[in-house]
VEXDREN-2710 file (C-alpha; in Angstrom, 1 decimal):
% VEXDREN-2710
k/r/px/py/pz
1/UNK/-15.0/-43.1/31.4
2/UNK/-15.7/-45.4/28.4
3/UNK/-17.3/-42.4/26.6
4/UNK/-14.2/-40.3/27.3
5/UNK/-11.9/-43.0/26.0
6/UNK/-13.9/-43.4/22.8
7/UNK/-13.9/-39.6/22.3
8/UNK/-10.1/-39.4/22.9
9/UNK/-9.5/-42.3/20.4
10/UNK/-11.7/-40.7/17.8
11/UNK/-10.0/-37.3/18.2
12/UNK/-6.6/-38.9/17.9
13/UNK/-7.6/-40.7/14.7
14/UNK/-8.9/-37.4/13.2
15/UNK/-5.7/-35.6/14.1
16/UNK/-3.7/-38.3/12.4
17/UNK/-5.8/-38.0/9.2
18/UNK/-5.6/-34.2/9.3
19/UNK/-1.8/-34.3/9.7
20/UNK/-1.4/-36.8/6.8
21/UNK/-3.7/-34.6/4.6
22/UNK/-1.7/-31.5/5.3
23/UNK/1.5/-33.3/4.3
24/UNK/0.0/-34.5/1.1
25/UNK/-1.5/-31.1/0.3
26/UNK/1.9/-29.4/1.0
27/UNK/3.6/-31.8/-1.4
28/UNK/1.0/-31.2/-4.1
29/UNK/1.3/-27.5/-3.7
30/UNK/5.1/-27.6/-4.1
31/UNK/4.9/-29.7/-7.3
32/UNK/2.2/-27.6/-8.8
33/UNK/4.0/-24.4/-7.8
34/UNK/7.1/-25.6/-9.7
35/UNK/5.0/-26.5/-12.7
36/UNK/3.2/-23.2/-12.5
37/UNK/6.4/-21.1/-12.5
38/UNK/7.6/-23.0/-15.6
39/UNK/4.4/-22.0/-17.4
40/UNK/4.7/-18.4/-16.2
41/UNK/8.2/-18.3/-17.7
42/UNK/7.1/-19.8/-21.0
43/UNK/4.1/-17.5/-21.3
44/UNK/6.2/-14.5/-20.6
45/UNK/8.9/-15.6/-22.9
46/UNK/6.4/-16.1/-25.7
47/UNK/5.2/-12.5/-25.2
48/UNK/8.8/-11.2/-25.3
49/UNK/9.5/-13.0/-28.6
50/UNK/6.3/-11.7/-30.1
51/UNK/7.1/-8.1/-29.2
52/UNK/10.7/-8.4/-30.4
53/UNK/9.6/-10.0/-33.7
54/UNK/6.9/-7.4/-34.2
55/UNK/9.3/-4.5/-33.7
56/UNK/11.9/-6.1/-35.9
57/UNK/9.4/-6.8/-38.6
58/UNK/8.1/-3.2/-38.5
59/UNK/11.6/-1.7/-38.7
60/UNK/12.4/-3.9/-41.8
61/UNK/9.3/-2.6/-43.5
62/UNK/10.1/0.9/-42.4
63/UNK/13.6/0.7/-43.9
64/UNK/12.2/-0.5/-47.2
65/UNK/9.7/2.4/-47.2
66/UNK/12.5/4.8/-46.3
67/UNK/14.2/3.8/-49.6
68/UNK/10.9/4.4/-51.4
69/UNK/10.6/7.9/-49.8
70/UNK/14.1/8.8/-50.8
71/UNK/13.2/8.3/-54.5
72/UNK/10.7/11.1/-54.4
73/UNK/11.8/14.7/-55.0
74/UNK/8.6/16.1/-53.5
75/UNK/7.8/14.6/-50.1
76/UNK/4.3/16.2/-50.3
77/UNK/3.6/14.1/-53.4
78/UNK/0.0/12.7/-53.3
79/UNK/1.4/9.6/-55.0
80/UNK/3.9/9.1/-52.2
81/UNK/1.3/9.5/-49.5
82/UNK/-1.0/7.0/-51.2
83/UNK/1.8/4.5/-50.8
84/UNK/2.5/5.5/-47.1
85/UNK/-1.1/5.6/-46.1
86/UNK/-1.7/2.1/-47.5
87/UNK/0.5/0.8/-44.6
88/UNK/-1.7/2.3/-41.9
89/UNK/-3.1/-0.3/-39.6
90/UNK/-0.6/-3.0/-40.7
91/UNK/1.0/-4.8/-37.8
92/UNK/1.8/-2.3/-35.1
93/UNK/1.9/0.7/-37.5
94/UNK/-1.2/2.8/-36.8
95/UNK/0.0/5.3/-39.5
96/UNK/3.2/6.7/-41.0
97/UNK/4.6/10.2/-40.7
98/UNK/7.6/12.2/-41.8
99/UNK/9.6/14.5/-39.6
100/UNK/11.3/17.2/-41.7
101/UNK/14.5/19.2/-40.9
102/UNK/12.4/22.3/-40.2
103/UNK/10.6/20.4/-37.4
104/UNK/7.4/20.1/-39.3
105/UNK/5.6/16.8/-39.7
106/UNK/3.9/15.4/-42.7
107/UNK/1.0/13.1/-41.7
108/UNK/-1.8/11.2/-43.4
109/UNK/-2.5/12.5/-46.9
110/UNK/0.5/14.8/-46.7
111/UNK/-1.0/17.1/-44.2
112/UNK/1.6/19.4/-42.6
113/UNK/1.8/19.9/-38.8
114/UNK/4.1/22.3/-37.0
115/UNK/5.9/20.1/-34.4
116/UNK/8.2/22.9/-33.1
117/UNK/8.8/22.3/-29.3
118/UNK/7.4/18.8/-29.5
119/UNK/9.7/17.0/-31.9
120/UNK/13.3/17.8/-32.9
121/UNK/14.6/16.6/-36.3
122/UNK/18.2/17.2/-35.1
123/UNK/17.7/15.0/-32.0
124/UNK/15.9/12.2/-33.6
125/UNK/18.1/12.0/-36.7
126/UNK/21.2/11.8/-34.5
127/UNK/19.8/8.5/-33.0
128/UNK/19.3/6.8/-36.4
129/UNK/17.0/3.8/-36.3
130/UNK/15.3/3.7/-32.9
131/UNK/12.1/3.7/-30.9
132/UNK/11.0/6.6/-28.7
133/UNK/9.8/6.4/-25.1
134/UNK/6.1/6.8/-24.4
135/UNK/4.9/10.2/-25.9
136/UNK/1.7/12.0/-26.8
137/UNK/0.2/12.3/-30.2
138/UNK/0.7/15.6/-32.0
139/UNK/-3.0/16.1/-32.7
140/UNK/-4.3/14.5/-29.5
141/UNK/-2.5/15.2/-26.2
142/UNK/-4.6/12.6/-24.4
143/UNK/-3.4/9.8/-26.8
144/UNK/-0.2/7.9/-25.9
145/UNK/2.0/6.6/-28.6
146/UNK/5.5/5.3/-29.4
147/UNK/7.3/6.4/-32.5
148/UNK/9.5/4.0/-34.5
149/UNK/12.1/6.0/-36.5
150/UNK/14.0/5.2/-39.6
151/UNK/16.1/7.9/-41.4
152/UNK/15.4/8.7/-45.1
153/UNK/18.8/9.0/-46.6
154/UNK/19.7/10.2/-50.1
155/UNK/23.2/10.6/-51.3
156/UNK/24.5/10.4/-47.8
157/UNK/22.2/13.1/-46.5
158/UNK/19.3/12.6/-44.1
159/UNK/16.3/14.2/-45.9
160/UNK/13.7/13.2/-43.2
161/UNK/12.9/10.9/-40.4
162/UNK/10.2/8.4/-41.4
163/UNK/8.4/7.0/-38.3
164/UNK/5.5/4.7/-37.7
165/UNK/3.0/5.7/-34.9
166/UNK/2.4/2.8/-32.5
167/UNK/-1.0/3.5/-30.9
168/UNK/-0.6/2.2/-27.3
169/UNK/-4.3/2.0/-26.8
170/UNK/-4.5/-0.5/-29.8
171/UNK/-1.4/-2.4/-28.8
172/UNK/-3.2/-5.2/-26.8
173/UNK/-5.4/-5.8/-29.8
174/UNK/-2.5/-5.8/-32.2
175/UNK/-0.5/-8.2/-30.0
176/UNK/-3.5/-10.5/-29.6
177/UNK/-1.9/-11.8/-26.4
178/UNK/-4.1/-14.0/-24.2
179/UNK/-1.8/-15.9/-21.9
180/UNK/-3.5/-18.4/-19.6
181/UNK/-6.5/-18.2/-21.9
182/UNK/-7.1/-14.5/-21.2
183/UNK/-7.0/-15.0/-17.4
184/UNK/-3.7/-13.1/-17.0
185/UNK/-3.1/-9.4/-17.3
186/UNK/-0.3/-8.3/-19.7
187/UNK/2.0/-5.3/-19.1
188/UNK/4.6/-3.6/-21.2
189/UNK/6.6/-1.3/-19.0
190/UNK/9.4/1.2/-19.7
191/UNK/12.0/0.2/-17.1
192/UNK/13.6/3.6/-17.2
193/UNK/10.5/5.6/-16.3
194/UNK/8.0/3.1/-15.0
195/UNK/5.5/4.2/-17.7
196/UNK/3.0/1.6/-18.9
197/UNK/3.1/1.1/-22.7
198/UNK/0.5/-1.6/-22.3
199/UNK/-1.7/-2.5/-19.3
200/UNK/-4.6/-4.9/-19.9
201/UNK/-5.5/-4.9/-16.1
202/UNK/-6.3/-1.2/-15.5
203/UNK/-7.2/-0.3/-19.1
204/UNK/-6.2/3.3/-18.4
205/UNK/-3.8/5.1/-20.8
206/UNK/-0.9/7.0/-19.4
207/UNK/-0.4/5.0/-16.2
208/UNK/2.9/4.5/-14.3
209/UNK/3.7/1.5/-12.2
210/UNK/5.5/3.7/-9.6
211/UNK/2.6/6.1/-9.4
212/UNK/0.4/3.3/-8.3
213/UNK/2.2/3.2/-5.0
214/UNK/3.5/0.2/-3.0
215/UNK/1.4/-2.9/-3.1
216/UNK/0.7/-5.1/-0.1
217/UNK/3.1/-7.9/-0.7
218/UNK/2.8/-11.5/0.4
219/UNK/5.2/-12.7/3.1
220/UNK/8.8/-13.1/1.7
221/UNK/8.4/-10.4/-1.0
222/UNK/8.8/-6.6/-1.0
223/UNK/8.3/-3.6/-3.2
224/UNK/12.0/-2.8/-3.6
225/UNK/12.6/-6.3/-5.0
226/UNK/10.1/-5.6/-7.7
227/UNK/11.3/-2.0/-8.4
228/UNK/15.0/-2.9/-8.6
229/UNK/14.2/-6.0/-10.8
230/UNK/12.3/-3.9/-13.3
231/UNK/14.9/-1.1/-13.4
232/UNK/17.9/-3.5/-13.7
233/UNK/16.1/-5.6/-16.4
234/UNK/16.2/-8.8/-14.4
235/UNK/13.9/-11.8/-14.7
236/UNK/11.9/-12.6/-11.6
237/UNK/8.6/-12.5/-9.8
238/UNK/6.8/-11.2/-6.7
239/UNK/3.5/-12.0/-5.1
240/UNK/1.2/-9.2/-3.9
241/UNK/-2.4/-8.8/-2.7
242/UNK/-4.7/-7.4/-5.3
243/UNK/-7.0/-4.6/-3.9
244/UNK/-9.4/-5.3/-6.8
245/UNK/-10.1/-9.0/-6.6
246/UNK/-8.9/-9.5/-3.0
247/UNK/-6.5/-12.4/-3.7
248/UNK/-2.8/-12.9/-4.4
249/UNK/-1.5/-12.1/-7.8
250/UNK/1.8/-13.7/-9.2
251/UNK/3.6/-10.9/-11.0
252/UNK/6.3/-12.3/-13.4
253/UNK/8.6/-9.9/-15.3
254/UNK/11.3/-10.3/-18.0
255/UNK/13.3/-7.8/-20.1
256/UNK/12.8/-7.1/-23.8
257/UNK/15.7/-6.3/-26.1
258/UNK/13.9/-3.1/-27.2
259/UNK/14.8/0.1/-25.4
260/UNK/14.5/-0.7/-21.7
261/UNK/11.1/-2.4/-22.1
262/UNK/10.0/-5.1/-19.7
263/UNK/7.1/-7.5/-20.3
264/UNK/5.2/-8.6/-17.2
265/UNK/2.3/-10.9/-16.4
266/UNK/0.0/-10.9/-13.4
267/UNK/-1.9/-14.1/-12.8
268/UNK/-4.4/-14.7/-10.0
269/UNK/-3.4/-17.3/-7.5
270/UNK/-6.5/-19.4/-8.4
271/UNK/-5.4/-19.5/-12.0
272/UNK/-1.8/-20.4/-11.2
273/UNK/-2.8/-23.2/-8.9
274/UNK/-5.9/-24.4/-10.7
275/UNK/-4.6/-27.9/-10.9
276/UNK/-3.5/-28.1/-7.3
277/UNK/-6.8/-26.6/-6.2
278/UNK/-8.7/-29.2/-8.2
279/UNK/-6.8/-32.0/-6.5
280/UNK/-7.2/-30.3/-3.1
281/UNK/-10.9/-30.0/-3.6
282/UNK/-11.3/-33.7/-4.3
283/UNK/-9.2/-34.4/-1.2
284/UNK/-11.2/-31.9/0.9
285/UNK/-14.5/-33.6/-0.2
286/UNK/-13.2/-36.9/1.0
287/UNK/-12.1/-35.4/4.3
288/UNK/-15.5/-33.6/4.6
289/UNK/-17.2/-37.0/4.1
290/UNK/-15.1/-38.5/6.9
291/UNK/-15.8/-35.4/9.1
292/UNK/-19.5/-35.8/8.6
293/UNK/-19.3/-39.4/9.6
294/UNK/-17.3/-38.5/12.7
295/UNK/-19.7/-35.7/13.6
296/UNK/-22.7/-38.1/13.4
297/UNK/-20.8/-40.5/15.6
298/UNK/-20.1/-37.7/18.1
299/UNK/-23.7/-36.6/18.0
300/UNK/-24.9/-40.1/18.7
301/UNK/-22.5/-40.3/21.7
302/UNK/-23.4/-37.1/23.3
303/UNK/-27.1/-36.9/22.5
304/UNK/-28.2/-38.6/25.7
305/UNK/-25.8/-36.6/27.9
306/UNK/-26.9/-33.3/26.4
307/UNK/-30.6/-34.1/26.6
308/UNK/-30.2/-34.8/30.4
309/UNK/-28.0/-31.8/31.2
310/UNK/-29.4/-29.1/28.9
311/UNK/-32.4/-28.2/31.1
312/UNK/-30.2/-28.0/34.2
313/UNK/-27.7/-25.9/32.4
314/UNK/-30.4/-23.5/31.2
315/UNK/-31.6/-23.1/34.8
316/UNK/-28.0/-22.4/36.0
317/UNK/-27.5/-20.0/33.2
318/UNK/-30.7/-18.1/34.1
319/UNK/-29.6/-17.9/37.7
320/UNK/-26.2/-16.6/36.6
321/UNK/-27.7/-14.1/34.2
322/UNK/-29.9/-12.8/37.0
323/UNK/-26.9/-12.5/39.3
324/UNK/-24.9/-10.7/36.7
325/UNK/-27.7/-8.2/36.0
326/UNK/-28.1/-7.5/39.7
327/UNK/-24.3/-7.0/40.1
328/UNK/-24.2/-4.6/37.1
329/UNK/-27.2/-2.6/38.2
330/UNK/-25.7/-2.2/41.7
331/UNK/-23.6/0.8/40.7
332/UNK/-25.1/1.6/37.2
333/UNK/-26.3/5.0/38.5
334/UNK/-22.6/5.9/38.6
335/UNK/-21.4/3.9/35.7
336/UNK/-24.0/4.2/32.9
337/UNK/-22.1/1.6/30.8
338/UNK/-23.2/-1.1/33.2
339/UNK/-26.9/-0.5/32.2
340/UNK/-26.1/-1.4/28.6
341/UNK/-24.2/-4.5/29.7
342/UNK/-27.2/-5.5/31.9
343/UNK/-29.6/-5.1/29.0
344/UNK/-27.3/-7.2/26.9
345/UNK/-27.4/-9.9/29.5
346/UNK/-31.2/-9.8/29.6
347/UNK/-31.4/-9.9/25.7
348/UNK/-29.1/-13.0/25.7
349/UNK/-31.1/-14.6/28.5
350/UNK/-34.4/-14.2/26.6
351/UNK/-32.9/-14.8/23.1
352/UNK/-34.0/-11.3/22.1
353/UNK/-32.6/-9.0/19.5
354/UNK/-33.3/-5.9/21.5
355/UNK/-33.7/-4.9/25.1
356/UNK/-34.6/-1.5/26.5
357/UNK/-35.4/0.3/29.8
358/UNK/-37.3/3.6/30.1
359/UNK/-36.9/5.8/33.1
360/UNK/-40.3/7.2/34.1
361/UNK/-40.5/10.6/35.8
362/UNK/-43.6/12.7/36.5
363/UNK/-45.8/10.0/34.9
364/UNK/-44.0/10.1/31.6
365/UNK/-41.0/8.3/29.9
366/UNK/-38.1/10.7/30.0
367/UNK/-34.9/8.7/29.3
368/UNK/-34.1/5.5/27.5
369/UNK/-31.3/2.9/27.8
370/UNK/-31.0/0.3/25.2
371/UNK/-28.9/-2.6/23.7
372/UNK/-29.5/-4.1/20.3
373/UNK/-27.8/-6.9/18.3
374/UNK/-25.9/-5.7/15.3
375/UNK/-28.6/-7.0/12.9
376/UNK/-31.3/-5.1/14.8
377/UNK/-29.7/-1.7/15.3
378/UNK/-31.0/0.0/12.1
379/UNK/-34.6/-0.7/12.9
380/UNK/-34.5/0.0/16.7
381/UNK/-35.0/3.7/16.7
382/UNK/-38.5/3.3/15.3
383/UNK/-39.4/0.5/17.7
384/UNK/-38.2/2.2/20.8
385/UNK/-40.1/5.5/20.2
386/UNK/-41.8/7.4/23.0
387/UNK/-45.3/6.6/21.7
388/UNK/-44.6/2.9/22.4
389/UNK/-43.4/3.7/25.9
390/UNK/-46.3/6.0/26.6
391/UNK/-48.8/3.3/25.4
392/UNK/-47.1/0.7/27.7
393/UNK/-47.1/3.2/30.7
394/UNK/-50.9/3.7/30.3
395/UNK/-51.3/0.0/30.1
396/UNK/-49.4/-0.6/33.3
397/UNK/-51.2/2.2/35.2
398/UNK/-54.4/0.3/34.7
399/UNK/-53.0/-2.4/37.0
400/UNK/-51.6/-4.8/34.4
401/UNK/-48.3/-6.5/35.3
402/UNK/-47.2/-8.0/32.0
403/UNK/-47.5/-6.9/28.3
404/UNK/-47.0/-9.4/25.5
405/UNK/-47.5/-9.1/21.8
406/UNK/-46.5/-12.0/19.5
407/UNK/-47.3/-12.3/15.8
408/UNK/-48.4/-9.7/13.2
409/UNK/-52.0/-9.5/14.4
410/UNK/-51.2/-8.8/18.1
411/UNK/-48.5/-6.3/17.0
412/UNK/-51.1/-4.5/14.8
413/UNK/-53.6/-4.4/17.7
414/UNK/-51.3/-3.5/20.6
415/UNK/-48.5/-1.3/19.4
416/UNK/-48.4/2.2/17.8
417/UNK/-47.8/2.7/14.1
418/UNK/-44.2/3.7/14.7
419/UNK/-43.3/0.2/15.9
420/UNK/-45.2/-2.1/13.6
421/UNK/-42.7/-2.2/10.8
422/UNK/-39.8/-3.4/12.9
423/UNK/-41.3/-5.3/15.9
424/UNK/-41.9/-9.0/15.5
425/UNK/-42.6/-9.5/19.2
426/UNK/-42.7/-7.4/22.4
427/UNK/-42.7/-8.3/26.1
428/UNK/-42.6/-5.6/28.8
429/UNK/-43.0/-5.4/32.6
430/UNK/-43.4/-2.3/34.8
431/UNK/-40.7/-1.5/37.4
432/UNK/-41.8/0.1/40.6
433/UNK/-40.0/2.4/43.0
434/UNK/-39.9/1.9/46.8
435/UNK/-43.2/3.9/47.1
436/UNK/-45.0/1.7/44.6
437/UNK/-45.1/4.2/41.7
438/UNK/-43.9/3.1/38.3
439/UNK/-40.4/4.4/37.8
440/UNK/-39.5/2.4/34.7
441/UNK/-40.5/0.0/31.9
442/UNK/-38.3/-3.0/31.0
443/UNK/-38.8/-4.1/27.4
444/UNK/-37.8/-7.1/25.3
445/UNK/-38.1/-6.9/21.5
446/UNK/-38.0/-9.6/18.8
447/UNK/-37.3/-12.7/20.9
448/UNK/-36.1/-15.6/18.8
449/UNK/-38.2/-18.1/20.7
450/UNK/-41.0/-18.4/23.3
451/UNK/-39.3/-21.0/25.4
452/UNK/-38.2/-18.5/28.0
453/UNK/-40.7/-17.5/30.7
454/UNK/-41.7/-13.8/31.2
455/UNK/-40.9/-14.5/34.9
456/UNK/-37.3/-14.0/33.9
457/UNK/-38.0/-10.4/33.4
458/UNK/-40.0/-10.1/36.6
459/UNK/-37.1/-11.7/38.5
460/UNK/-35.0/-8.6/37.8
461/UNK/-37.7/-6.0/38.5
462/UNK/-36.4/-5.4/42.0
463/UNK/-32.9/-4.7/40.8
464/UNK/-34.2/-2.2/38.2
465/UNK/-36.3/-0.6/40.9
466/UNK/-33.3/-0.1/43.1
467/UNK/-31.4/1.3/40.1
468/UNK/-34.2/3.9/39.7
469/UNK/-34.0/4.8/43.4
470/UNK/-30.2/5.0/43.4
471/UNK/-30.2/7.1/40.2
472/UNK/-32.7/9.6/41.7
473/UNK/-30.7/9.9/44.9
474/UNK/-27.4/10.2/42.9
475/UNK/-28.8/13.0/40.7
476/UNK/-30.1/14.9/43.7
477/UNK/-26.8/14.6/45.5
478/UNK/-24.9/15.5/42.4
479/UNK/-27.0/18.6/41.8
480/UNK/-26.5/19.7/45.4
481/UNK/-22.8/19.2/45.0
482/UNK/-22.6/21.3/41.9
483/UNK/-25.2/24.1/42.6
484/UNK/-24.8/27.0/44.9
485/UNK/-27.7/26.7/47.3
486/UNK/-28.3/30.5/47.6
487/UNK/-28.1/31.6/44.0
488/UNK/-28.8/28.5/41.9
489/UNK/-25.7/29.0/39.8
490/UNK/-22.9/26.4/39.5
491/UNK/-20.6/26.4/42.6
492/UNK/-16.9/26.3/42.9
493/UNK/-16.8/22.5/42.7
494/UNK/-18.4/22.5/39.3
495/UNK/-16.3/25.5/38.3
496/UNK/-13.0/23.7/39.0
497/UNK/-14.2/20.5/37.1
498/UNK/-15.3/22.6/34.1
499/UNK/-12.0/24.4/33.8
500/UNK/-10.4/21.4/32.2
501/UNK/-13.1/21.3/29.5
502/UNK/-13.0/24.9/28.4
503/UNK/-10.3/24.5/25.7
504/UNK/-12.9/22.4/23.8
505/UNK/-15.8/24.7/24.3
506/UNK/-14.9/27.4/21.8
507/UNK/-13.7/27.7/18.3
508/UNK/-12.3/31.2/17.9
509/UNK/-12.4/33.2/21.1
510/UNK/-13.3/33.0/24.7
511/UNK/-14.3/35.9/27.1
512/UNK/-14.1/35.7/30.9
513/UNK/-16.2/38.1/33.1
514/UNK/-14.9/38.3/36.7
515/UNK/-17.6/39.9/38.8
516/UNK/-17.3/41.1/42.4
517/UNK/-20.1/42.6/44.5
518/UNK/-19.1/45.9/46.1
519/UNK/-20.3/46.7/49.6
520/UNK/-21.5/43.2/50.6
521/UNK/-19.7/43.3/53.9
522/UNK/-21.0/46.7/54.8
523/UNK/-24.6/45.7/53.9
524/UNK/-24.3/42.6/56.1
525/UNK/-23.2/44.7/59.0
526/UNK/-25.7/47.4/58.5
527/UNK/-28.8/45.5/57.4
528/UNK/-28.2/41.9/58.2
529/UNK/-27.2/38.8/56.2
530/UNK/-30.7/38.4/54.8
531/UNK/-30.3/41.7/52.9
532/UNK/-26.8/40.6/51.7
533/UNK/-28.3/37.3/50.5
534/UNK/-31.0/39.1/48.6
535/UNK/-28.4/41.3/47.0
536/UNK/-26.4/38.2/45.9
537/UNK/-29.6/36.5/44.5
538/UNK/-30.3/39.7/42.5
539/UNK/-26.8/39.8/41.1
540/UNK/-26.9/36.0/40.2
541/UNK/-30.3/36.4/38.5
542/UNK/-29.0/39.2/36.3
543/UNK/-25.9/37.3/35.4
544/UNK/-28.0/34.2/34.5
545/UNK/-30.2/36.5/32.4
546/UNK/-27.4/38.0/30.4
547/UNK/-24.9/35.1/30.2
548/UNK/-27.2/32.0/30.5
549/UNK/-26.8/29.2/33.1
550/UNK/-24.4/26.8/31.5
551/UNK/-21.2/28.9/31.9
552/UNK/-21.9/31.0/35.1
553/UNK/-20.6/30.3/38.6
554/UNK/-20.5/31.7/42.1
555/UNK/-16.9/31.0/43.0
556/UNK/-16.8/32.8/46.4
557/UNK/-18.8/34.8/48.9
558/UNK/-19.3/37.9/46.7
559/UNK/-17.4/36.7/43.6
560/UNK/-19.0/35.4/40.4
561/UNK/-17.5/34.3/37.1
562/UNK/-19.0/33.8/33.6
563/UNK/-17.6/32.6/30.3
564/UNK/-18.8/33.5/26.8
565/UNK/-17.5/31.4/23.8
566/UNK/-17.0/32.8/20.3
567/UNK/-18.4/36.2/21.3
568/UNK/-17.1/39.5/19.7
569/UNK/-14.9/41.5/21.9
570/UNK/-17.1/44.5/21.7
571/UNK/-20.1/42.5/22.6
572/UNK/-18.4/41.0/25.7
573/UNK/-17.3/44.4/26.9
574/UNK/-20.7/45.9/26.3
575/UNK/-22.4/43.1/28.3
576/UNK/-20.0/43.7/31.2
577/UNK/-20.9/47.4/31.1
578/UNK/-24.6/46.7/30.8
579/UNK/-24.5/44.3/33.8
580/UNK/-23.0/47.1/35.9
581/UNK/-25.5/49.7/34.8
582/UNK/-28.6/47.4/35.2
583/UNK/-27.6/46.6/38.8
584/UNK/-26.8/50.2/39.6
585/UNK/-30.4/51.0/38.8
586/UNK/-31.3/48.7/41.8
587/UNK/-28.6/50.3/44.0
588/UNK/-26.3/47.3/43.7
589/UNK/-22.8/48.0/42.6
590/UNK/-20.5/45.4/41.1
591/UNK/-17.0/45.5/39.6
592/UNK/-16.8/43.6/36.3
593/UNK/-13.4/42.6/34.9
594/UNK/-13.7/41.5/31.2
595/UNK/-10.9/39.7/29.4
596/UNK/-11.3/38.5/25.8
597/UNK/-8.7/36.4/23.9
598/UNK/-8.5/34.6/20.6
599/UNK/-7.1/31.0/20.8
600/UNK/-6.5/31.1/24.5
601/UNK/-3.2/29.5/25.4
602/UNK/-4.1/29.2/29.1
603/UNK/-7.5/29.4/30.8
604/UNK/-5.8/30.3/34.2
605/UNK/-4.0/33.2/32.5
606/UNK/-7.3/34.4/31.0
607/UNK/-9.1/34.2/34.4
608/UNK/-6.2/36.0/36.2
609/UNK/-6.3/38.8/33.6
610/UNK/-10.1/39.2/34.1
611/UNK/-9.6/39.2/37.9
612/UNK/-6.9/41.9/37.5
613/UNK/-9.3/44.0/35.4
614/UNK/-12.0/43.5/38.1
615/UNK/-9.7/44.7/40.9
616/UNK/-8.9/47.8/38.8
617/UNK/-12.6/48.6/38.5
618/UNK/-13.1/47.9/42.2
619/UNK/-10.2/50.2/43.1
620/UNK/-11.7/52.9/40.9
621/UNK/-15.1/52.4/42.5
622/UNK/-13.9/52.8/46.1
623/UNK/-11.6/55.7/45.3
624/UNK/-14.6/57.4/43.8
625/UNK/-16.8/56.6/46.9
626/UNK/-14.0/57.3/49.4
627/UNK/-10.7/58.6/48.1
628/UNK/-8.9/57.4/51.3
629/UNK/-10.0/53.8/50.8
630/UNK/-7.5/51.5/48.9
631/UNK/-8.2/48.1/47.6
632/UNK/-5.5/45.5/47.5
633/UNK/-5.2/43.8/44.2
END
């Protein structure tokens, strides 16, 4: 009781400290968040001013240059283009070009380009001084640009439209924007279209913010809030989860007084809250120190109790594991999933990474059940190979009752090559049936420790032996319940169970052969039932030969049925005819109704159609043998 009171007092003290820490951390977060949003606003505002100043500066220079261009009679003049080309690469101006009234463009060095269908002098001159939306370069469709237009006016007439080409790929370099010391991504977005004019996060030209799809938003934020804010030119922010870095990004946006441009920043949460995280880390280190002290105190308190009870608990656990294994194996012959659960119990009981059980029939391993921990599954196929099982079986046939191999040397000596790369230890015991023959092998691979006793495995031998006996009896009974005793084909019980599965047993077409033996009743009356049975066996053997064993059934006294999946119609009809002819050579007459369909809507309808075709053949047969005899369909 004193120990319990001390524990309760300590827990209460820890809870109080944790609660106080949470309150302090919450307050720090709130203060830092407010400070962080102020910085986000300032950083974004600085970018907006930089862009507006750069655009205004370029347009002032462009207007001055437009006056220079207006003073030249010949716009192709080399002297003029020496002046214009000298401005290439200054500020945001990658180069200068002239759009002429005939929709041709003069570019670097006075080179003339036909811009018909791409640029319109009439449209651009009507707008006066302006910036275009995101467009593609005339000589490189994969290069995105913005054109800054200024009219060249002489004596009241617009002679040309002078424009500077703003290369969007070079825009981040020209802007030299590194908010948050380069830790933030910078975006320049056209609010009307969603096109990216600058995107330092994806570094892919031609992107569109809406084409990226909806992002996973943090609680309290939604995609529509972001979209409407950018379209309406509002100032705001959202928080979404980045698929690239796997953490929250604070996305702050603000309008620019140029076209419908918007500037946005995305900053990782760790950058936004760097100050709060630093303070929180110091606090967490202090709390961690306190936690270590409390843990040591707890360990000291419970050491004695655990040292006394651990061994007893281990014994109780072992008894419980054995009981659980026996309970699972009781009906594992009907529920195979119980076998895997039982092996998992054994693996836990023995601290093993893998557990397996081989079924032995006719003195050879034939079927394997296994369970492996997630970390062991990749290597298990090699370790569990049949060569290992065969080696163990021979070892146990020599009278040995336990196989152990620990360490590299023993593994090399005792196991086949197929297991050596993945096995670190192996313990196995034989499982005997009621008659004393070996019916199984129980294996434990890669045990983490040697503290457990191999007698744990031997304690469940009997349960695995009973499983083998139950499984054998179950399989025998199951086979009798599904097989026709006379012909060896599947019986009507199996036929009715399989009907539900036939929609999944073909891809394109399914054929049904409905077969009825003519004259069975007469043969039984004239020659006895043994003769009739022999005739049925002959018919069944021929059906099995032509259509295999998997889809053939005896569904009544003299009625058989066979299915053929994805077989050509002509082939199915030919096989039905061949079956009749082959049996006629042995003086056995059958009526075969064949029905073939593509994409069968109803299995029952297919069978009924085949049965109807069979009765038609049967009627024709008896009418031919005895015109007065009629067969009821």
